[in-house]
BADOBA-905562 format. One record per residue (C-alpha): residue in three letters; x, y, z. Coordinates in Angstrom, 2 decimals, always signed. Layout:
# BADOBA-905562
 resn      c1      c2      c3
  ALA       X       Y       Z
...
This chain:
# BADOBA-905562
 resn      c1      c2      c3
  MET   +4.31   -3.63  +20.98
  ARG   +2.94   -3.46  +17.50
  LYS   +1.76   -7.01  +17.57
  THR   -0.13   -6.24  +20.97
  LEU   -1.74   -3.22  +19.33
  LEU   -2.97   -5.08  +16.58
  THR   -4.36   -7.82  +18.89
  LEU   -6.27   -5.28  +20.79
  SER   -7.78   -3.46  +18.03
  LEU   -9.05   -6.70  +16.62
  LEU  -10.59   -7.64  +19.82
  PHE  -12.06   -4.18  +20.41
  ILE  -13.65   -4.41  +17.03
  LEU  -15.16   -7.93  +17.74
  LYS  -16.62   -6.74  +20.84
  ILE  -19.22   -4.97  +18.72
  GLY  -20.87   -8.19  +18.55
  TYR  -22.86  -10.20  +16.01
  SER  -26.46   -9.25  +15.10
  GLN  -29.17  -11.95  +15.35
  ASN  -30.79  -10.42  +12.19
  SER  -30.68  -12.58   +9.18
  ASN  -31.88  -10.35   +6.58
  TYR  -28.33   -9.14   +5.24
  GLN  -25.32  -11.06   +3.91
  LYS  -22.74  -11.57   +6.48
  ASN  -19.75  -11.60   +3.99
  GLU  -18.16   -9.38   +1.24
  ILE  -15.39   -9.91   -1.29
  SER  -14.30   -6.60   -3.37
  ILE  -11.84   -6.11   -5.91
  GLY  -10.25   -2.80   -6.63
  VAL  -10.66   -2.91  -10.51
  ILE   -8.81   +0.27  -11.11
  SER   -6.98   +2.51   -8.67
  LEU   -5.29   +6.12   -8.96
  ILE   -2.55   +5.74   -6.55
  GLU   +0.17   +8.28   -5.16
  SER   +3.78   +7.30   -6.44
  PRO   +6.36   +6.25   -3.99
  LYS   +8.51   +9.29   -2.88
  ASN  +12.37   +9.09   -4.28
  GLN  +11.49   +6.96   -7.18
  LYS  +11.38   +9.58  -10.03
  ALA  +13.10   +7.25  -12.55
  LEU  +10.29   +4.64  -12.38
  PHE   +7.39   +6.83  -11.47
  GLU   +7.46   +9.93  -13.73
  ASN   +3.99  +11.32  -12.41
  SER   +2.80  +11.98   -8.88
  TYR   -0.05   +9.52   -9.37
  TYR   -0.37   +6.62  -11.71
  PHE   -3.22   +3.98  -12.58
  VAL   -2.95   +0.44  -11.03
  PRO   -5.34   -2.13  -12.48
  PHE   -6.74   -4.87   -9.91
  SER   -4.86   -3.09   -7.17
  ASN   -6.15   -4.94   -4.11
  LEU   -8.46   -7.61   -2.78
  THR  -10.51   -7.13   +0.60
  TYR  -12.55   -9.43   +2.62
  LYS  -15.18   -7.80   +4.86
  ARG  -17.16   -9.64   +7.61
  PHE  -20.43   -8.02   +8.70
  LEU  -20.90   -8.02  +12.57
  ASN  -24.42   -6.45  +12.11
  GLU  -25.90   -4.37   +9.15
  LYS  -23.79   -1.17  +10.03
  ASN  -20.67   -2.53  +11.30
  ALA  -17.80   -4.67   +9.80
  VAL  -14.33   -6.01  +10.08
  ARG  -12.03   -5.68   +6.73
  PHE   -8.80   -7.23   +5.61
  SER   -7.12   -5.93   +2.68
  TYR   -4.27   -7.34   +0.48
  ASN   -2.70   -4.95   -2.16
  ARG   -1.13   -6.37   -5.13
  PRO   +2.63   -6.13   -4.84
  ILE   +4.35   -3.34   -6.66
  ASN   +7.54   -4.52   -8.79
  LYS   +9.00   -2.08  -11.25
  SER  +12.38   -2.02  -12.66
  PHE  +14.45   -0.89  -15.60
  ASP  +17.90   -1.44  -17.13
  LYS  +19.35   +1.00  -19.41
  SER  +23.02   -0.24  -19.10
  GLY  +25.06   -0.65  -22.05
  GLY  +28.53   -1.36  -22.72
  ASP  +30.62   -0.27  -19.56
  TRP  +27.93   +2.01  -18.44
  ILE  +25.64   +1.04  -15.77
  ASP  +21.98   +2.50  -15.39
  LYS  +19.69   +0.28  -13.27
  ASP  +16.66   +1.09  -10.96
  GLU  +14.39   -1.41   -8.88
  TYR  +11.51   -0.80   -6.57
  LYS   +9.30   -3.44   -4.58
  GLU   +6.28   -2.77   -2.41
  GLN   +3.96   -4.83   -0.28
  VAL   +0.93   -3.60   +1.81
  PHE   -1.49   -5.22   +4.22
  LYS   -4.66   -3.67   +5.91
  ILE   -6.95   -4.60   +8.74
  GLY   -9.57   -2.36   +9.83
  TYR  -13.32   -1.48  +10.73
  GLU  -15.89   -0.03   +8.64
  TYR  -19.38   +1.66   +9.43
  ILE  -22.00   +1.53   +6.95
  PHE  -24.69   +4.21   +6.79
  ASN  -28.44   +3.33   +6.39
  GLN  -28.15   +0.49   +3.37
  LYS  -29.91   +1.81   +0.30
  ARG  -29.20   +1.72   -3.29
  PHE  -26.58   +4.37   -2.72
  THR  -24.79   +3.61   +0.69
  PRO  -22.09   +5.82   +2.02
  TYR  -19.56   +4.42   +4.57
  ILE  -16.38   +5.31   +6.52
  ALA  -13.74   +3.18   +7.65
  ILE  -10.08   +3.20   +9.53
  ASP   -7.46   +0.70   +8.61
  LEU   -4.09   -0.26  +10.51
  THR   -1.81   -0.41   +7.63
  TYR   +1.46   -2.12   +7.14
  LEU   +3.94   -1.37   +4.36
  LYS   +7.13   -2.70   +3.64
  SER   +9.38   -1.66   +0.46
  SER  +12.89   -2.03   -0.87
  SER  +14.51   -0.18   -3.92
  SER  +17.99   +0.11   -5.55
  ARG  +19.53   +2.51   -7.90
  GLU  +22.93   +1.89   -9.48
  SER  +24.68   +4.24  -12.03
  GLY  +28.15   +4.85  -13.14
  GLY  +30.57   +2.78  -14.86
  GLY  +32.28   +4.07  -18.17
  PHE  +36.20   +4.39  -18.89
  THR  +37.11   +4.63  -15.12
  GLY  +34.62   +2.28  -13.53
  ASN  +33.28   +4.24  -11.01
  SER  +29.89   +3.64   -9.91
  ASN  +27.43   +4.50   -7.14
  ARG  +24.69   +2.24   -5.77
  LEU  +21.76   +3.41   -3.44
  GLU  +19.74   +0.68   -1.53
  ARG  +16.81   +1.47   +0.75
  GLU  +14.87   -0.76   +2.88
  MET  +11.49   +0.65   +4.49
  GLU   +8.94   -0.58   +7.12
  SER   +6.05   +1.47   +8.14
  PHE   +2.88   +1.03  +10.35
  GLY   +0.23   +3.64  +10.15
  LEU   -3.59   +4.59  +10.15
  SER   -5.59   +4.97   +6.95
  PRO   -9.00   +6.67   +7.10
  VAL  -11.37   +5.79   +4.22
  ILE  -14.50   +7.15   +2.92
  GLY  -16.43   +5.34   +0.35
  ILE  -19.86   +4.76   -1.28
  ASN  -21.67   +1.72   -2.60
  TYR  -24.16   +1.43   -5.46
  LYS  -26.22   -1.68   -5.49
  ILE  -26.60   -2.99   -9.04
  TYR  -28.29   -6.18   -8.22
  LYS  -29.17   -7.98   -4.95
  ASN  -25.64   -9.14   -3.98
  ILE  -23.61   -7.17   -6.13
  LEU  -22.41   -3.63   -5.74
  LEU  -20.19   -1.06   -7.39
  GLY  -18.05   +1.20   -5.09
  LEU  -15.68   +4.29   -4.86
  GLU  -13.30   +4.98   -2.23
  SER  -10.38   +7.43   -1.35
  ASN   -7.99   +6.74   +1.48
  LEU   -5.21   +8.77   +3.18
  SER   -2.46   +6.69   +4.99
  ILE   -0.53   +8.50   +8.00
  MET   +2.69   +6.36   +7.86
  ASN   +5.69   +5.95  +10.39
  PHE   +8.60   +5.06   +8.19
  ASN  +11.67   +3.37   +9.56
  GLU  +14.23   +3.46   +6.67
  THR  +17.68   +2.10   +6.28
  LYS  +19.75   +3.52   +3.50
  VAL  +23.28   +2.10   +2.27
  LEU  +25.31   +4.20   -0.21
  SER  +28.19   +2.15   -1.94
  THR  +30.84   +4.03   -4.16
  TYR  +32.86   +1.70   -6.23
  GLN  +36.17   +2.81   -7.96
  LEU  +38.39   +0.87  -10.28
  SER  +40.84   +3.53  -10.95
  PRO  +43.77   +4.02   -9.86
  GLU  +42.80   +0.90   -7.74
  PRO  +39.93   -1.08   -6.66
  ASN  +38.22   +0.59   -3.61
  GLU  +34.81   +0.44   -2.27
  VAL  +33.32   +2.80   +0.33
  ARG  +29.90   +1.93   +2.24
  VAL  +27.87   +4.39   +4.40
  THR  +24.78   +3.35   +6.30
  GLU  +22.02   +5.65   +7.53
  LYS  +18.85   +5.20   +9.38
  ASP  +16.04   +7.48   +9.40
  ASN  +12.55   +7.61  +11.11
  TYR   +9.67  +10.07   +9.75
  ILE   +6.24  +10.54   +9.11
  GLU   +4.80  +10.84   +5.61
  TYR   +1.26  +10.90   +3.92
  ILE   +0.01   +8.88   +1.32
  PHE   -3.32   +9.93   -0.45
  ASN   -4.99   +7.70   -3.06
  PRO   -7.94   +9.64   -4.35
  ILE   -9.80   +7.15   -6.30
  VAL  -10.33   +3.03   -6.07
  PHE  -13.08   +1.92   -8.13
  LEU  -14.39   -1.54   -6.62
  ILE  -16.68   -4.33   -7.71
  LYS  -18.15   -6.09   -4.56
  ILE  -19.94   -9.50   -4.08
  ARG  -21.77  -10.29   -1.08
  PHE  -22.58  -14.01   +0.12
């Protein structure tokens, strides 16, 4: 069903058709030079603040159908954070990984030196995390593992500033409305008085909002 939805959405966008006007560049590549991104929920040990800055956060390819309509494909640089404060018999480890892909449609208003635009992206997010702590004299420890897969929509607003014929600067904001499917596995391991491991698995489905207020971009058209 999800693959069918993506295919139908792409076909709908392509039906807008290509313009015969040759006075515009049909391709654009943009790089997210710096982004202010909302921190993942339930990751306080790795993300101390609600938002954090990410350099070179994403790469977007855009294909113009005409001067005002374009298809966009975005790849976000993977997030991979971890720490290990273990020492001696004590365990204190945390890890988080995230990957995001987007495909969408963009509408560009009258193209001048300052050009506003709006877009809507179909967003796929996959992440995994683990948290382990414990040990010490008794050797008891806990480990929480999360696997999350999510699909959603990301409305976007932005503005371009043309600094040269085919070079632009851009600012964007986006809000992702995501449907998360999460699997949690909690493991409790006990060494004393005798070795024993208990594993509990939980599954959950919920809606979550992810707001990324600022993305500063450099764009090249060709």
